[in-house]
CHARMM internal coordinates of N, CA and C (Angstrom, degrees):
IC EDIT
DIST 1 N 1 CA 1.4459
DIST 1 CA 1 C 1.5286
ANGL 1 N 1 CA 1 C 110.94
DIST 1 C 2 N 1.3084
ANGL 1 CA 1 C 2 N 116.13
DIHE 1 N 1 CA 1 C 2 N -42.95
DIST 2 N 2 CA 1.4678
ANGL 1 C 2 N 2 CA 120.67
DIHE 1 CA 1 C 2 N 2 CA -178.58
DIST 2 CA 2 C 1.5246
ANGL 2 N 2 CA 2 C 110.95
DIHE 1 C 2 N 2 CA 2 C -60.13
DIST 2 C 3 N 1.3196
ANGL 2 CA 2 C 3 N 116.83
DIHE 2 N 2 CA 2 C 3 N -44.12
DIST 3 N 3 CA 1.4647
ANGL 2 C 3 N 3 CA 120.51
DIHE 2 CA 2 C 3 N 3 CA -179.69
DIST 3 CA 3 C 1.5267
ANGL 3 N 3 CA 3 C 111.17
DIHE 2 C 3 N 3 CA 3 C -64.94
DIST 3 C 4 N 1.3216
ANGL 3 CA 3 C 4 N 118.14
DIHE 3 N 3 CA 3 C 4 N -39.87
DIST 4 N 4 CA 1.4611
ANGL 3 C 4 N 4 CA 120.92
DIHE 3 CA 3 C 4 N 4 CA 177.43
DIST 4 CA 4 C 1.5210
ANGL 4 N 4 CA 4 C 111.11
DIHE 3 C 4 N 4 CA 4 C -62.38
DIST 4 C 5 N 1.3199
ANGL 4 CA 4 C 5 N 117.16
DIHE 4 N 4 CA 4 C 5 N -40.86
DIST 5 N 5 CA 1.4575
ANGL 4 C 5 N 5 CA 120.37
DIHE 4 CA 4 C 5 N 5 CA 178.57
DIST 5 CA 5 C 1.5246
ANGL 5 N 5 CA 5 C 111.35
DIHE 4 C 5 N 5 CA 5 C -66.87
DIST 5 C 6 N 1.3196
ANGL 5 CA 5 C 6 N 117.41
DIHE 5 N 5 CA 5 C 6 N -37.63
DIST 6 N 6 CA 1.4751
ANGL 5 C 6 N 6 CA 120.68
DIHE 5 CA 5 C 6 N 6 CA 176.66
DIST 6 CA 6 C 1.5257
ANGL 6 N 6 CA 6 C 110.43
DIHE 5 C 6 N 6 CA 6 C -64.34
DIST 6 C 7 N 1.3186
ANGL 6 CA 6 C 7 N 116.89
DIHE 6 N 6 CA 6 C 7 N -41.20
DIST 7 N 7 CA 1.4632
ANGL 6 C 7 N 7 CA 120.52
DIHE 6 CA 6 C 7 N 7 CA 179.08
DIST 7 CA 7 C 1.5308
ANGL 7 N 7 CA 7 C 110.80
DIHE 6 C 7 N 7 CA 7 C -64.85
DIST 7 C 8 N 1.3044
ANGL 7 CA 7 C 8 N 116.81
DIHE 7 N 7 CA 7 C 8 N -41.62
DIST 8 N 8 CA 1.4620
ANGL 7 C 8 N 8 CA 120.41
DIHE 7 CA 7 C 8 N 8 CA 178.72
DIST 8 CA 8 C 1.5289
ANGL 8 N 8 CA 8 C 110.57
DIHE 7 C 8 N 8 CA 8 C -64.89
DIST 8 C 9 N 1.3156
ANGL 8 CA 8 C 9 N 117.23
DIHE 8 N 8 CA 8 C 9 N -42.66
DIST 9 N 9 CA 1.4646
ANGL 8 C 9 N 9 CA 120.91
DIHE 8 CA 8 C 9 N 9 CA 179.72
DIST 9 CA 9 C 1.5237
ANGL 9 N 9 CA 9 C 111.00
DIHE 8 C 9 N 9 CA 9 C -63.02
DIST 9 C 10 N 1.3187
ANGL 9 CA 9 C 10 N 117.35
DIHE 9 N 9 CA 9 C 10 N -36.23
DIST 10 N 10 CA 1.4637
ANGL 9 C 10 N 10 CA 121.44
DIHE 9 CA 9 C 10 N 10 CA -179.48
DIST 10 CA 10 C 1.5244
ANGL 10 N 10 CA 10 C 111.91
DIHE 9 C 10 N 10 CA 10 C -65.65
DIST 10 C 11 N 1.3166
ANGL 10 CA 10 C 11 N 117.69
DIHE 10 N 10 CA 10 C 11 N -21.88
DIST 11 N 11 CA 1.4584
ANGL 10 C 11 N 11 CA 121.21
DIHE 10 CA 10 C 11 N 11 CA -179.44
DIST 11 CA 11 C 1.5198
ANGL 11 N 11 CA 11 C 113.35
DIHE 10 C 11 N 11 CA 11 C -90.72
DIST 11 C 12 N 1.3161
ANGL 11 CA 11 C 12 N 117.65
DIHE 11 N 11 CA 11 C 12 N -9.86
DIST 12 N 12 CA 1.4547
ANGL 11 C 12 N 12 CA 120.69
DIHE 11 CA 11 C 12 N 12 CA -179.66
DIST 12 CA 12 C 1.5201
ANGL 12 N 12 CA 12 C 111.11
DIHE 11 C 12 N 12 CA 12 C -72.50
DIST 12 C 13 N 1.3195
ANGL 12 CA 12 C 13 N 115.87
DIHE 12 N 12 CA 12 C 13 N 140.51
DIST 13 N 13 CA 1.4583
ANGL 12 C 13 N 13 CA 119.31
DIHE 12 CA 12 C 13 N 13 CA 174.92
DIST 13 CA 13 C 1.5337
ANGL 13 N 13 CA 13 C 111.28
DIHE 12 C 13 N 13 CA 13 C -104.78
DIST 13 C 14 N 1.3035
ANGL 13 CA 13 C 14 N 116.48
DIHE 13 N 13 CA 13 C 14 N -16.31
DIST 14 N 14 CA 1.4639
ANGL 13 C 14 N 14 CA 121.66
DIHE 13 CA 13 C 14 N 14 CA 177.91
DIST 14 CA 14 C 1.5290
ANGL 14 N 14 CA 14 C 109.92
DIHE 13 C 14 N 14 CA 14 C -79.86
DIST 14 C 15 N 1.3255
ANGL 14 CA 14 C 15 N 117.30
DIHE 14 N 14 CA 14 C 15 N 158.49
DIST 15 N 15 CA 1.4708
ANGL 14 C 15 N 15 CA 119.36
DIHE 14 CA 14 C 15 N 15 CA 175.78
DIST 15 CA 15 C 1.5266
ANGL 15 N 15 CA 15 C 110.04
DIHE 14 C 15 N 15 CA 15 C -56.55
DIST 15 C 16 N 1.3147
ANGL 15 CA 15 C 16 N 115.49
DIHE 15 N 15 CA 15 C 16 N 136.63
DIST 16 N 16 CA 1.4604
ANGL 15 C 16 N 16 CA 120.15
DIHE 15 CA 15 C 16 N 16 CA -179.91
DIST 16 CA 16 C 1.5164
ANGL 16 N 16 CA 16 C 109.56
DIHE 15 C 16 N 16 CA 16 C -157.60
DIST 16 C 17 N 1.3011
ANGL 16 CA 16 C 17 N 115.75
DIHE 16 N 16 CA 16 C 17 N 167.58
DIST 17 N 17 CA 1.4590
ANGL 16 C 17 N 17 CA 122.53
DIHE 16 CA 16 C 17 N 17 CA 175.90
DIST 17 CA 17 C 1.5175
ANGL 17 N 17 CA 17 C 107.46
DIHE 16 C 17 N 17 CA 17 C -137.86
DIST 17 C 18 N 1.3001
ANGL 17 CA 17 C 18 N 115.94
DIHE 17 N 17 CA 17 C 18 N 147.07
DIST 18 N 18 CA 1.4674
ANGL 17 C 18 N 18 CA 121.79
DIHE 17 CA 17 C 18 N 18 CA 177.55
DIST 18 CA 18 C 1.5154
ANGL 18 N 18 CA 18 C 106.71
DIHE 17 C 18 N 18 CA 18 C -125.01
DIST 18 C 19 N 1.3076
ANGL 18 CA 18 C 19 N 116.04
DIHE 18 N 18 CA 18 C 19 N 114.66
DIST 19 N 19 CA 1.4572
ANGL 18 C 19 N 19 CA 120.65
DIHE 18 CA 18 C 19 N 19 CA 179.64
DIST 19 CA 19 C 1.5184
ANGL 19 N 19 CA 19 C 109.40
DIHE 18 C 19 N 19 CA 19 C -130.82
DIST 19 C 20 N 1.3108
ANGL 19 CA 19 C 20 N 115.71
DIHE 19 N 19 CA 19 C 20 N 143.91
DIST 20 N 20 CA 1.4556
ANGL 19 C 20 N 20 CA 122.02
DIHE 19 CA 19 C 20 N 20 CA 178.13
DIST 20 CA 20 C 1.5190
ANGL 20 N 20 CA 20 C 108.64
DIHE 19 C 20 N 20 CA 20 C -102.56
DIST 20 C 21 N 1.3118
ANGL 20 CA 20 C 21 N 116.43
DIHE 20 N 20 CA 20 C 21 N 128.97
DIST 21 N 21 CA 1.4588
ANGL 20 C 21 N 21 CA 121.49
DIHE 20 CA 20 C 21 N 21 CA 175.54
DIST 21 CA 21 C 1.5276
ANGL 21 N 21 CA 21 C 106.60
DIHE 20 C 21 N 21 CA 21 C -88.39
DIST 21 C 22 N 1.3272
ANGL 21 CA 21 C 22 N 117.76
DIHE 21 N 21 CA 21 C 22 N 112.48
DIST 22 N 22 CA 1.4655
ANGL 21 C 22 N 22 CA 120.50
DIHE 21 CA 21 C 22 N 22 CA -177.10
DIST 22 CA 22 C 1.5359
ANGL 22 N 22 CA 22 C 111.92
DIHE 21 C 22 N 22 CA 22 C -56.68
DIST 22 C 23 N 1.3214
ANGL 22 CA 22 C 23 N 115.32
DIHE 22 N 22 CA 22 C 23 N 133.35
DIST 23 N 23 CA 1.4602
ANGL 22 C 23 N 23 CA 120.72
DIHE 22 CA 22 C 23 N 23 CA 176.63
DIST 23 CA 23 C 1.5162
ANGL 23 N 23 CA 23 C 114.87
DIHE 22 C 23 N 23 CA 23 C 81.95
DIST 23 C 24 N 1.3331
ANGL 23 CA 23 C 24 N 117.98
DIHE 23 N 23 CA 23 C 24 N 1.82
DIST 24 N 24 CA 1.4614
ANGL 23 C 24 N 24 CA 120.41
DIHE 23 CA 23 C 24 N 24 CA -176.84
DIST 24 CA 24 C 1.5189
ANGL 24 N 24 CA 24 C 110.95
DIHE 23 C 24 N 24 CA 24 C -94.27
DIST 24 C 25 N 1.3264
ANGL 24 CA 24 C 25 N 115.66
DIHE 24 N 24 CA 24 C 25 N 138.62
DIST 25 N 25 CA 1.4588
ANGL 24 C 25 N 25 CA 120.58
DIHE 24 CA 24 C 25 N 25 CA 170.42
DIST 25 CA 25 C 1.5252
ANGL 25 N 25 CA 25 C 107.24
DIHE 24 C 25 N 25 CA 25 C -86.32
DIST 25 C 26 N 1.3140
ANGL 25 CA 25 C 26 N 117.64
DIHE 25 N 25 CA 25 C 26 N -179.70
DIST 26 N 26 CA 1.4661
ANGL 25 C 26 N 26 CA 119.65
DIHE 25 CA 25 C 26 N 26 CA -177.97
DIST 26 CA 26 C 1.5258
ANGL 26 N 26 CA 26 C 113.52
DIHE 25 C 26 N 26 CA 26 C -68.77
DIST 26 C 27 N 1.3158
ANGL 26 CA 26 C 27 N 118.29
DIHE 26 N 26 CA 26 C 27 N -14.29
DIST 27 N 27 CA 1.4600
ANGL 26 C 27 N 27 CA 121.13
DIHE 26 CA 26 C 27 N 27 CA 178.23
DIST 27 CA 27 C 1.5301
ANGL 27 N 27 CA 27 C 113.35
DIHE 26 C 27 N 27 CA 27 C -103.36
DIST 27 C 28 N 1.3323
ANGL 27 CA 27 C 28 N 117.12
DIHE 27 N 27 CA 27 C 28 N -1.22
DIST 28 N 28 CA 1.4702
ANGL 27 C 28 N 28 CA 122.52
DIHE 27 CA 27 C 28 N 28 CA 179.67
DIST 28 CA 28 C 1.5292
ANGL 28 N 28 CA 28 C 111.98
DIHE 27 C 28 N 28 CA 28 C 54.28
DIST 28 C 29 N 1.3314
ANGL 28 CA 28 C 29 N 116.25
DIHE 28 N 28 CA 28 C 29 N 43.66
DIST 29 N 29 CA 1.4601
ANGL 28 C 29 N 29 CA 120.96
DIHE 28 CA 28 C 29 N 29 CA -179.44
DIST 29 CA 29 C 1.5296
ANGL 29 N 29 CA 29 C 113.26
DIHE 28 C 29 N 29 CA 29 C -83.75
DIST 29 C 30 N 1.3146
ANGL 29 CA 29 C 30 N 117.46
DIHE 29 N 29 CA 29 C 30 N -14.43
DIST 30 N 30 CA 1.4589
ANGL 29 C 30 N 30 CA 121.33
DIHE 29 CA 29 C 30 N 30 CA -178.07
DIST 30 CA 30 C 1.5314
ANGL 30 N 30 CA 30 C 109.67
DIHE 29 C 30 N 30 CA 30 C -74.23
DIST 30 C 31 N 1.3419
ANGL 30 CA 30 C 31 N 116.77
DIHE 30 N 30 CA 30 C 31 N 151.10
DIST 31 N 31 CA 1.4691
ANGL 30 C 31 N 31 CA 120.25
DIHE 30 CA 30 C 31 N 31 CA -177.94
DIST 31 CA 31 C 1.5274
ANGL 31 N 31 CA 31 C 112.61
DIHE 30 C 31 N 31 CA 31 C -53.54
DIST 31 C 32 N 1.3043
ANGL 31 CA 31 C 32 N 115.77
DIHE 31 N 31 CA 31 C 32 N 129.95
DIST 32 N 32 CA 1.4724
ANGL 31 C 32 N 32 CA 126.03
DIHE 31 CA 31 C 32 N 32 CA 173.48
DIST 32 CA 32 C 1.5278
ANGL 32 N 32 CA 32 C 114.57
DIHE 31 C 32 N 32 CA 32 C 71.60
DIST 32 C 33 N 1.3376
ANGL 32 CA 32 C 33 N 119.39
DIHE 32 N 32 CA 32 C 33 N -3.45
DIST 33 N 33 CA 1.4667
ANGL 32 C 33 N 33 CA 118.56
DIHE 32 CA 32 C 33 N 33 CA -178.16
DIST 33 CA 33 C 1.5284
ANGL 33 N 33 CA 33 C 112.23
DIHE 32 C 33 N 33 CA 33 C -73.29
DIST 33 C 34 N 1.3143
ANGL 33 CA 33 C 34 N 117.96
DIHE 33 N 33 CA 33 C 34 N -37.46
DIST 34 N 34 CA 1.4631
ANGL 33 C 34 N 34 CA 120.23
DIHE 33 CA 33 C 34 N 34 CA 177.77
DIST 34 CA 34 C 1.5217
ANGL 34 N 34 CA 34 C 110.27
DIHE 33 C 34 N 34 CA 34 C -64.98
DIST 34 C 35 N 1.3223
ANGL 34 CA 34 C 35 N 116.93
DIHE 34 N 34 CA 34 C 35 N -41.53
DIST 35 N 35 CA 1.4576
ANGL 34 C 35 N 35 CA 120.93
DIHE 34 CA 34 C 35 N 35 CA 178.17
DIST 35 CA 35 C 1.5270
ANGL 35 N 35 CA 35 C 110.86
DIHE 34 C 35 N 35 CA 35 C -62.05
DIST 35 C 36 N 1.3306
ANGL 35 CA 35 C 36 N 116.55
DIHE 35 N 35 CA 35 C 36 N -39.52
DIST 36 N 36 CA 1.4572
ANGL 35 C 36 N 36 CA 119.95
DIHE 35 CA 35 C 36 N 36 CA 179.37
DIST 36 CA 36 C 1.5290
ANGL 36 N 36 CA 36 C 110.38
DIHE 35 C 36 N 36 CA 36 C -66.81
DIST 36 C 37 N 1.3100
ANGL 36 CA 36 C 37 N 117.60
DIHE 36 N 36 CA 36 C 37 N -42.35
DIST 37 N 37 CA 1.4587
ANGL 36 C 37 N 37 CA 121.24
DIHE 36 CA 36 C 37 N 37 CA 177.96
DIST 37 CA 37 C 1.5303
ANGL 37 N 37 CA 37 C 110.46
DIHE 36 C 37 N 37 CA 37 C -63.39
DIST 37 C 38 N 1.3196
ANGL 37 CA 37 C 38 N 117.35
DIHE 37 N 37 CA 37 C 38 N -41.00
DIST 38 N 38 CA 1.4605
ANGL 37 C 38 N 38 CA 121.28
DIHE 37 CA 37 C 38 N 38 CA 177.98
DIST 38 CA 38 C 1.5230
ANGL 38 N 38 CA 38 C 110.86
DIHE 37 C 38 N 38 CA 38 C -63.94
DIST 38 C 39 N 1.3127
ANGL 38 CA 38 C 39 N 117.23
DIHE 38 N 38 CA 38 C 39 N -40.03
DIST 39 N 39 CA 1.4722
ANGL 38 C 39 N 39 CA 120.99
DIHE 38 CA 38 C 39 N 39 CA 178.01
DIST 39 CA 39 C 1.5314
ANGL 39 N 39 CA 39 C 110.42
DIHE 38 C 39 N 39 CA 39 C -63.23
DIST 39 C 40 N 1.3238
ANGL 39 CA 39 C 40 N 117.51
DIHE 39 N 39 CA 39 C 40 N -44.34
DIST 40 N 40 CA 1.4647
ANGL 39 C 40 N 40 CA 120.93
DIHE 39 CA 39 C 40 N 40 CA 178.21
DIST 40 CA 40 C 1.5300
ANGL 40 N 40 CA 40 C 110.94
DIHE 39 C 40 N 40 CA 40 C -61.65
DIST 40 C 41 N 1.3206
ANGL 40 CA 40 C 41 N 116.54
DIHE 40 N 40 CA 40 C 41 N -43.31
DIST 41 N 41 CA 1.4631
ANGL 40 C 41 N 41 CA 120.75
DIHE 40 CA 40 C 41 N 41 CA 179.54
DIST 41 CA 41 C 1.5245
ANGL 41 N 41 CA 41 C 110.78
DIHE 40 C 41 N 41 CA 41 C -64.68
DIST 41 C 42 N 1.3188
ANGL 41 CA 41 C 42 N 117.23
DIHE 41 N 41 CA 41 C 42 N -43.40
DIST 42 N 42 CA 1.4695
ANGL 41 C 42 N 42 CA 121.32
DIHE 41 CA 41 C 42 N 42 CA 179.25
DIST 42 CA 42 C 1.5181
ANGL 42 N 42 CA 42 C 111.13
DIHE 41 C 42 N 42 CA 42 C -61.51
DIST 42 C 43 N 1.3220
ANGL 42 CA 42 C 43 N 116.34
DIHE 42 N 42 CA 42 C 43 N -44.72
DIST 43 N 43 CA 1.4590
ANGL 42 C 43 N 43 CA 121.09
DIHE 42 CA 42 C 43 N 43 CA -179.80
DIST 43 CA 43 C 1.5242
ANGL 43 N 43 CA 43 C 110.66
DIHE 42 C 43 N 43 CA 43 C -60.83
DIST 43 C 44 N 1.3321
ANGL 43 CA 43 C 44 N 116.81
DIHE 43 N 43 CA 43 C 44 N -45.28
DIST 44 N 44 CA 1.4597
ANGL 43 C 44 N 44 CA 120.97
DIHE 43 CA 43 C 44 N 44 CA 179.81
DIST 44 CA 44 C 1.5298
ANGL 44 N 44 CA 44 C 110.73
DIHE 43 C 44 N 44 CA 44 C -63.71
DIST 44 C 45 N 1.3240
ANGL 44 CA 44 C 45 N 116.42
DIHE 44 N 44 CA 44 C 45 N -46.26
DIST 45 N 45 CA 1.4665
ANGL 44 C 45 N 45 CA 119.78
DIHE 44 CA 44 C 45 N 45 CA -178.91
DIST 45 CA 45 C 1.5246
ANGL 45 N 45 CA 45 C 111.69
DIHE 44 C 45 N 45 CA 45 C -62.94
DIST 45 C 46 N 1.3088
ANGL 45 CA 45 C 46 N 117.65
DIHE 45 N 45 CA 45 C 46 N -44.62
DIST 46 N 46 CA 1.4657
ANGL 45 C 46 N 46 CA 119.72
DIHE 45 CA 45 C 46 N 46 CA 178.74
DIST 46 CA 46 C 1.5172
ANGL 46 N 46 CA 46 C 111.38
DIHE 45 C 46 N 46 CA 46 C -61.41
DIST 46 C 47 N 1.2977
ANGL 46 CA 46 C 47 N 117.19
DIHE 46 N 46 CA 46 C 47 N -41.29
DIST 47 N 47 CA 1.4621
ANGL 46 C 47 N 47 CA 121.00
DIHE 46 CA 46 C 47 N 47 CA 178.57
DIST 47 CA 47 C 1.5248
ANGL 47 N 47 CA 47 C 111.55
DIHE 46 C 47 N 47 CA 47 C -61.34
DIST 47 C 48 N 1.3089
ANGL 47 CA 47 C 48 N 117.06
DIHE 47 N 47 CA 47 C 48 N -44.34
DIST 48 N 48 CA 1.4531
ANGL 47 C 48 N 48 CA 120.10
DIHE 47 CA 47 C 48 N 48 CA -175.71
DIST 48 CA 48 C 1.5308
ANGL 48 N 48 CA 48 C 113.61
DIHE 47 C 48 N 48 CA 48 C -84.53
DIST 48 C 49 N 1.2987
ANGL 48 CA 48 C 49 N 117.82
DIHE 48 N 48 CA 48 C 49 N -32.73
DIST 49 N 49 CA 1.4667
ANGL 48 C 49 N 49 CA 119.67
DIHE 48 CA 48 C 49 N 49 CA 179.43
DIST 49 CA 49 C 1.5159
ANGL 49 N 49 CA 49 C 112.41
DIHE 48 C 49 N 49 CA 49 C -75.94
DIST 49 C 50 N 1.3089
ANGL 49 CA 49 C 50 N 117.18
DIHE 49 N 49 CA 49 C 50 N -24.75
DIST 50 N 50 CA 1.4624
ANGL 49 C 50 N 50 CA 122.03
DIHE 49 CA 49 C 50 N 50 CA 178.28
DIST 50 CA 50 C 1.5242
ANGL 50 N 50 CA 50 C 112.58
DIHE 49 C 50 N 50 CA 50 C -97.50
DIST 50 C 51 N 1.3006
ANGL 50 CA 50 C 51 N 116.70
DIHE 50 N 50 CA 50 C 51 N 8.53
DIST 51 N 51 CA 1.4525
ANGL 50 C 51 N 51 CA 120.61
DIHE 50 CA 50 C 51 N 51 CA 178.42
DIST 51 CA 51 C 1.5136
ANGL 51 N 51 CA 51 C 113.68
DIHE 50 C 51 N 51 CA 51 C 68.92
DIST 51 C 52 N 1.3174
ANGL 51 CA 51 C 52 N 117.66
DIHE 51 N 51 CA 51 C 52 N 34.61
DIST 52 N 52 CA 1.4576
ANGL 51 C 52 N 52 CA 121.36
DIHE 51 CA 51 C 52 N 52 CA 176.66
DIST 52 CA 52 C 1.5138
ANGL 52 N 52 CA 52 C 114.81
DIHE 51 C 52 N 52 CA 52 C 96.65
DIST 52 C 53 N 1.3283
ANGL 52 CA 52 C 53 N 116.88
DIHE 52 N 52 CA 52 C 53 N -2.72
DIST 53 N 53 CA 1.4635
ANGL 52 C 53 N 53 CA 119.93
DIHE 52 CA 52 C 53 N 53 CA 178.46
DIST 53 CA 53 C 1.5243
ANGL 53 N 53 CA 53 C 109.19
DIHE 52 C 53 N 53 CA 53 C -97.83
DIST 53 C 54 N 1.3272
ANGL 53 CA 53 C 54 N 118.11
DIHE 53 N 53 CA 53 C 54 N 131.40
DIST 54 N 54 CA 1.4727
ANGL 53 C 54 N 54 CA 120.42
DIHE 53 CA 53 C 54 N 54 CA 177.61
DIST 54 CA 54 C 1.5060
ANGL 54 N 54 CA 54 C 110.52
DIHE 53 C 54 N 54 CA 54 C -108.37
END
COOR INIT
IC SEED 1 N 1 CA 1 C
IC BUILD
């Protein structure tokens, strides 16, 4: 799964970030991993939707 996601990210032309949440499976079923992924996504979206201002 990780390799497929890396390949997909490499094909994107829009701004993007690829981060691995340590200890997370592809469904984020482990304790606190979904919350961590959501925090990373929120941080990225706020940065880009606000034009670099957080």
